[in-house]
C-alpha positions as CSV (number, residue, x, y, z in Angstrom):
1,M,48.5,-4.4,51.5
2,Y,48.8,-4.7,55.2
3,P,51.2,-7.5,56.3
4,T,49.7,-10.6,57.7
5,D,49.8,-11.4,61.4
6,E,51.1,-14.9,60.7
7,P,54.9,-14.7,59.9
8,D,55.0,-18.3,58.7
9,E,52.1,-18.0,56.1
10,S,54.5,-18.2,53.2
11,D,56.0,-21.4,54.6
12,V,52.5,-22.9,55.0
13,L,51.7,-22.0,51.4
14,R,54.8,-23.6,50.0
15,R,54.2,-26.8,51.9
16,L,50.5,-26.8,50.7
17,R,51.8,-26.3,47.1
18,D,54.1,-29.2,47.5
19,A,51.2,-31.4,48.7
20,P,48.7,-31.3,45.7
21,R,47.2,-34.5,46.9
22,I,45.4,-32.8,49.7
23,L,43.6,-30.6,47.2
24,E,42.8,-33.6,45.1
25,L,41.3,-35.4,48.2
26,L,39.2,-32.3,49.0
27,Q,37.8,-32.3,45.6
28,E,36.7,-35.9,45.9
29,A,35.7,-35.8,49.6
30,T,32.3,-37.0,50.6
31,A,32.7,-36.2,54.3
32,T,32.3,-32.7,55.6
33,G,33.2,-30.5,58.7
34,L,35.1,-32.0,61.5
35,S,34.9,-35.5,60.1
36,L,36.7,-34.4,57.0
37,Q,39.4,-32.4,58.9
38,K,40.0,-35.5,61.1
39,Q,40.6,-37.6,58.0
40,L,43.1,-35.0,56.4
41,R,45.0,-34.4,59.7
42,A,45.8,-38.1,59.8
43,E,48.0,-37.6,56.8
44,F,48.9,-33.8,56.7
45,P,49.9,-31.2,59.2
46,A,47.0,-29.2,60.8
47,D,48.2,-25.8,59.5
48,V,48.3,-27.2,55.9
49,V,44.8,-28.7,56.3
50,R,43.4,-25.4,57.4
51,A,45.1,-23.6,54.5
52,A,43.8,-26.2,52.0
53,L,40.2,-26.1,53.3
54,S,40.4,-22.2,53.0
55,L,41.8,-22.2,49.6
56,V,39.3,-24.7,48.2
57,E,36.4,-22.6,49.5
58,L,37.9,-19.4,48.0
59,R,38.3,-21.1,44.7
60,R,34.7,-21.9,44.7
61,K,33.7,-18.3,45.5
62,A,36.0,-17.1,42.7
63,V,34.2,-19.0,39.9
64,G,32.6,-16.4,37.7
65,R,35.2,-13.8,38.6
66,F,38.2,-15.6,37.1
67,S,38.3,-18.0,34.2
68,R,41.0,-20.2,36.0
69,A,39.7,-19.8,39.5
70,D,40.0,-23.6,40.2
71,R,43.8,-23.2,39.9
72,M,44.4,-19.9,41.4
73,W,45.8,-19.0,44.9
74,F,43.7,-16.7,47.1
75,D,43.3,-15.5,50.6
76,P,40.1,-13.9,51.9
77,T,41.3,-10.3,51.6
78,G,43.1,-10.8,48.3
79,L,39.9,-12.3,46.7
80,E,37.6,-9.5,48.2
81,Q,40.0,-6.8,46.7
82,A,41.0,-8.4,43.5
83,T,39.9,-6.8,40.3
84,A,37.5,-9.2,38.5
85,E,39.1,-10.6,35.4
86,P,36.8,-8.9,32.7
87,V,37.5,-5.5,34.4
88,A,41.3,-6.1,34.7
89,L,41.4,-7.1,31.0
90,H,39.5,-4.0,29.9
91,K,41.9,-1.7,31.8
92,A,44.9,-3.5,30.5
93,Q,44.1,-2.5,26.9
94,R,45.5,1.0,27.6
95,F,48.8,-0.2,29.0
96,N,51.8,-0.9,26.9
97,G,55.6,-1.5,27.5
98,R,57.0,-1.7,31.1
99,V,54.5,-1.2,33.9
100,H,54.8,-1.3,37.7
101,D,51.7,-2.6,39.6
102,F,51.8,-1.2,43.1
103,C,49.8,-3.0,45.8
104,C,49.5,-5.8,43.4
105,G,47.6,-8.2,45.7
106,I,47.0,-11.7,44.3
107,G,48.0,-10.2,40.8
108,S,44.7,-9.8,38.8
109,D,45.6,-6.5,37.2
110,M,49.3,-7.5,36.8
111,I,48.2,-10.7,35.0
112,A,45.8,-8.9,32.8
113,M,48.5,-6.4,31.8
114,A,51.0,-9.1,31.1
115,R,48.4,-11.0,29.0
116,S,48.1,-7.8,26.8
117,G,51.9,-7.9,26.2
118,C,53.2,-5.6,29.0
119,E,56.3,-6.4,31.1
120,V,55.0,-6.0,34.6
121,T,56.6,-5.7,38.0
122,G,54.2,-6.3,40.8
123,V,55.0,-4.9,44.2
124,D,53.3,-5.7,47.5
125,L,54.3,-5.5,51.1
126,N,53.0,-9.0,52.1
127,P,55.5,-11.8,51.0
128,A,52.7,-14.5,51.1
129,T,50.6,-12.2,48.8
130,C,53.6,-11.9,46.5
131,L,53.8,-15.7,46.4
132,R,50.2,-16.0,45.4
133,A,50.6,-13.4,42.7
134,E,53.6,-15.3,41.3
135,W,51.7,-18.7,41.2
136,N,48.6,-17.0,39.7
137,A,50.8,-15.6,36.9
138,E,52.0,-19.2,36.3
139,C,48.2,-20.3,36.1
140,Y,47.8,-17.8,33.2
141,E,51.1,-18.6,31.6
142,V,52.5,-15.2,31.8
143,S,55.4,-15.7,34.2
144,D,57.9,-14.7,31.5
145,R,56.5,-11.2,31.5
146,V,56.0,-10.9,35.3
147,S,58.2,-10.3,38.3
148,V,57.0,-9.8,41.8
149,V,58.8,-8.0,44.6
150,A,57.9,-7.9,48.3
151,A,58.4,-4.3,49.2
152,D,56.8,-1.1,50.6
153,V,55.6,0.9,47.6
154,L,56.2,4.2,49.4
155,H,59.9,3.5,49.3
156,Y,60.2,1.6,46.1
157,P,63.0,3.0,43.9
158,A,61.4,2.7,40.5
159,Q,59.5,5.9,39.6
160,T,59.5,5.8,35.8
161,G,57.3,4.5,33.1
162,L,53.7,3.5,33.6
163,L,51.9,2.8,37.0
164,H,48.9,0.9,38.1
165,V,48.1,1.2,41.9
166,D,45.4,-0.4,43.9
167,P,45.6,1.4,47.3
168,D,44.6,-0.6,50.4
169,R,41.1,0.4,51.5
170,R,41.5,-1.1,55.0
171,A,42.5,1.3,57.8
172,G,43.1,-1.8,59.9
173,P,41.7,-5.3,60.4
174,G,37.9,-5.4,59.8
175,R,37.7,-1.6,58.9
176,R,37.1,-0.4,55.3
177,V,37.5,3.2,54.3
178,L,36.0,5.1,51.5
179,K,37.9,8.3,51.8
180,V,40.9,8.4,49.4
181,E,42.9,10.3,52.1
182,E,42.6,7.2,54.5
183,C,43.8,4.6,51.8
184,V,47.3,3.3,51.8
185,P,49.0,4.9,50.0
186,G,46.9,8.0,50.8
187,L,46.0,10.9,48.6
188,G,49.3,12.8,49.0
189,D,51.3,9.8,48.1
190,L,49.1,9.0,45.1
191,L,49.5,12.5,43.8
192,H,53.3,12.2,44.1
193,M,53.3,9.0,42.2
194,M,51.2,10.6,39.4
195,R,53.9,13.3,39.0
196,A,56.7,10.7,39.1
197,F,55.3,8.3,36.5
198,S,54.6,9.3,32.8
199,G,51.1,7.8,33.1
200,G,48.9,5.2,34.6
201,A,45.8,4.3,36.6
202,I,44.7,4.3,40.2
203,K,42.0,1.9,41.3
204,L,39.5,3.2,43.7
205,S,36.0,2.2,45.0
206,P,33.2,3.6,43.1
207,A,31.7,4.8,46.4
208,S,34.9,6.7,47.3
209,N,35.2,10.5,47.4
210,F,37.3,10.8,44.2
211,G,35.4,14.0,43.0
212,G,37.7,17.0,42.7
213,K,40.7,15.0,44.1
214,F,42.5,14.3,40.9
215,P,42.6,17.4,38.7
216,G,43.6,16.9,35.0
217,C,42.7,13.3,35.1
218,E,40.0,11.1,33.5
219,I,37.7,9.2,35.9
220,E,36.3,6.0,34.4
221,L,33.4,4.2,36.2
222,I,33.3,0.6,35.2
223,S,30.4,-1.7,35.7
224,L,30.2,-5.5,35.2
225,G,26.8,-7.3,34.9
226,G,25.0,-4.2,36.1
227,E,27.1,-3.6,39.2
228,C,29.5,-0.7,39.4
229,K,32.8,-2.2,40.3
230,E,35.5,0.4,40.2
231,A,36.5,4.0,39.7
232,T,39.7,4.1,37.7
233,I,41.6,7.3,37.7
234,W,43.6,7.7,34.4
235,F,46.5,10.1,34.5
236,G,49.4,11.3,32.4
237,E,49.6,9.8,29.0
238,L,46.9,7.3,29.6
239,R,44.2,9.8,30.4
240,G,41.5,10.4,27.8
241,E,39.9,13.6,26.4
242,F,37.1,14.0,28.8
243,E,37.0,14.1,32.7
244,Y,34.4,11.4,33.1
245,R,33.7,8.1,31.3
246,A,31.3,5.2,31.9
247,T,32.0,1.7,30.6
248,V,29.7,-1.3,30.9
249,L,30.9,-4.7,30.7
250,P,30.7,-7.4,29.3
251,S,29.6,-5.4,26.2
252,G,32.5,-2.9,26.4
253,E,30.3,0.0,25.4
254,T,31.7,3.3,26.7
255,L,30.5,6.9,27.1
256,A,32.8,9.8,27.7
257,A,31.8,13.3,28.1
258,D,31.5,16.4,30.2
259,P,28.7,15.9,32.7
260,L,27.7,19.5,32.3
261,A,27.6,19.4,28.5
262,A,24.0,18.3,28.3
263,W,20.6,19.2,29.9
264,T,17.5,17.0,29.8
265,N,13.9,17.9,29.8
266,V,11.7,16.7,32.6
267,G,8.5,15.1,31.3
268,P,5.6,12.8,32.0
269,L,6.0,9.0,32.3
270,G,5.8,7.4,28.9
271,R,5.2,3.8,27.9
272,W,8.8,2.9,28.7
273,L,10.8,3.5,31.8
274,Y,14.6,3.2,31.9
275,D,17.0,2.4,34.8
276,P,20.5,3.8,33.8
277,D,23.6,1.6,34.4
278,P,25.1,2.5,37.7
279,A,28.3,3.4,36.0
280,I,26.4,6.1,34.0
281,V,24.9,7.5,37.3
282,R,28.1,7.5,39.3
283,A,30.0,9.2,36.4
284,G,27.2,11.9,36.4
285,L,26.3,11.2,32.7
286,V,22.6,10.6,33.0
287,D,21.8,13.8,31.1
288,V,24.4,13.2,28.5
289,L,23.0,9.7,27.9
290,A,19.4,10.9,27.9
291,E,20.2,13.6,25.3
292,R,21.9,11.1,23.0
293,L,19.1,8.5,23.3
294,G,16.2,11.0,23.2
295,L,15.0,10.2,26.6
296,R,13.6,12.5,29.3
297,R,13.8,12.6,33.1
298,L,10.8,12.0,35.4
299,D,12.2,14.6,37.9
300,D,15.1,16.9,38.3
301,A,16.5,14.8,41.2
302,E,15.6,11.4,39.7
303,E,17.9,9.3,37.5
304,Y,15.0,7.1,36.1
305,L,14.3,8.0,32.4
306,T,11.4,7.6,30.1
307,S,10.1,7.6,26.5
308,D,7.1,6.8,24.5
309,E,8.9,4.4,22.1
310,L,11.3,1.6,23.1
311,V,15.0,2.6,23.1
312,T,17.6,-0.1,23.4
313,S,21.1,0.5,24.7
314,P,23.6,-1.3,26.9
315,F,23.5,1.7,29.2
316,V,20.0,1.4,30.2
317,S,17.5,-1.4,31.4
318,P,14.1,-0.9,29.9
319,F,10.7,-1.5,31.7
320,E,7.3,-1.6,29.9
321,V,4.8,0.4,32.0
322,V,1.6,-1.3,33.0
323,E,0.3,1.2,35.6
324,D,1.3,4.3,37.5
325,F,-0.2,5.3,40.8
326,P,0.6,7.2,44.0
327,N,2.7,5.6,46.8
328,N,-0.2,4.1,48.4
329,P,0.3,0.6,50.0
330,K,-3.3,-0.6,49.7
331,E,-3.3,0.4,46.0
332,I,0.0,-1.3,45.3
333,R,-1.2,-4.5,47.0
334,R,-4.5,-4.4,45.0
335,A,-2.7,-3.9,41.6
336,V,-0.4,-6.8,42.3
337,R,-3.2,-9.1,43.6
338,L,-5.3,-8.6,40.5
339,G,-2.4,-8.9,38.0
340,D,-1.6,-12.7,38.3
341,Y,1.9,-12.0,39.5
342,G,4.2,-14.5,41.1
343,Q,7.5,-12.8,41.5
344,A,8.1,-9.1,42.4
345,E,11.2,-7.0,41.8
346,I,11.3,-3.8,43.8
347,K,13.5,-1.0,42.8
348,C,14.2,2.6,44.0
349,R,16.8,5.2,44.0
350,H,15.9,8.4,46.0
351,V,12.7,7.1,47.6
352,P,13.4,5.1,50.8
353,V,11.8,1.8,50.5
354,K,12.1,-1.4,52.7
355,A,11.9,-3.8,49.8
356,E,11.6,-7.1,51.8
357,E,8.8,-5.5,53.9
358,V,6.9,-4.4,50.9
359,R,7.3,-7.9,49.2
360,R,6.1,-9.7,52.4
361,K,2.7,-7.9,52.2
362,L,2.1,-8.6,48.4
363,T,-0.1,-11.5,47.2
364,L,2.1,-13.4,44.7
365,N,0.1,-16.4,43.8
366,G,0.3,-16.0,40.0
367,S,2.9,-16.9,37.4
368,K,4.2,-13.6,35.9
369,P,7.0,-11.4,37.1
370,V,6.4,-7.8,38.0
371,S,8.5,-4.8,38.8
372,L,7.6,-2.1,41.2
373,I,9.7,1.0,40.8
374,Y,9.4,3.8,43.3
375,T,10.2,7.0,41.6
376,R,10.0,10.8,42.0
377,Q,7.8,12.4,39.3
378,S,7.5,16.2,39.2
379,G,8.4,16.3,42.9
380,K,5.9,13.6,44.0
381,T,6.6,10.0,44.9
382,R,4.8,7.5,42.7
383,V,4.9,3.8,42.0
384,V,5.4,2.4,38.5
385,L,4.0,-1.2,38.0
386,C,6.0,-2.5,35.0
387,H,7.8,-5.5,33.6
388,R,11.0,-6.2,31.8
389,P,10.5,-6.9,28.1
390,Q,10.8,-10.5,27.0
391,R,14.2,-11.3,25.2
């Protein structure tokens, strides 16, 4: 993590922690904005008030990502880059014994590994971030299995056992990077760490250029609630048998295979259309999944799948086809207008579509939901009018 521009941030955090009353007052407050700040500054220092207001807002944003968000300690960057609790707990299942968590941030992965029984040392460059990680470990009652050190991971002496590392993906304030080479630590340092430790995991953005960068490793794409959250590079003794794996949470279902081990037929649209989970798509396992589920592609360059009979799987979202027509705006509007539809979901993958512009031109005066899926079918763009099956 990059160091903060405020050298006294740790002091402000400690004073805020020693004044729990301010957080209680914020929870009970009826005033807002400047009026609220004025009331609080009559009793507390201005820097503590600012820190408290920020923390309360971040705790609200973290609800849903962390089961104890209302007690945790966050900063904006720490929350943004923190691994969501279900994802961290999933990864922690592979770890055992003593682990170093480099670039530990606010401690999400560190805490998850400690909860699974590991002894974890978190290392981060920012002292205030280390404080937050320590206090968050207390929130989850794992302080006895956690230690946090403020240090530069590139010069940290411990290079044995297992490693988890979350490279900083900011090349500077306000700039995020997707190239592994531009992260901190960068690709060269990460490869050095992989050789030094007996095994571990590297957390990367699923949009990063990880392909071909980590030979001999397993790359796991992890989605949560239908959104691909992370690419985890498993190396050494923690890597699996196959190069690619896709895992969907919260179900925990996982598919590991060689992406080139299957080939799927292209065929006509059937009664059912399927949208593969983004982890499956990013892992390149669409053909493997289609072969195992007995599905077919609509087009060589299209991830949408189809079948004549309904297939259920946590790896796909099914849609029942109502109508299929060319990409003609007038025909699309006609079909929606005649269908008693009130809400429209618009989806696409390789067909460029301005969803909000399309939605604004639809007549949605009915009561039923509808899905419009723009697809490539045998080289041509078509629109599938369909709906999600009732649960």
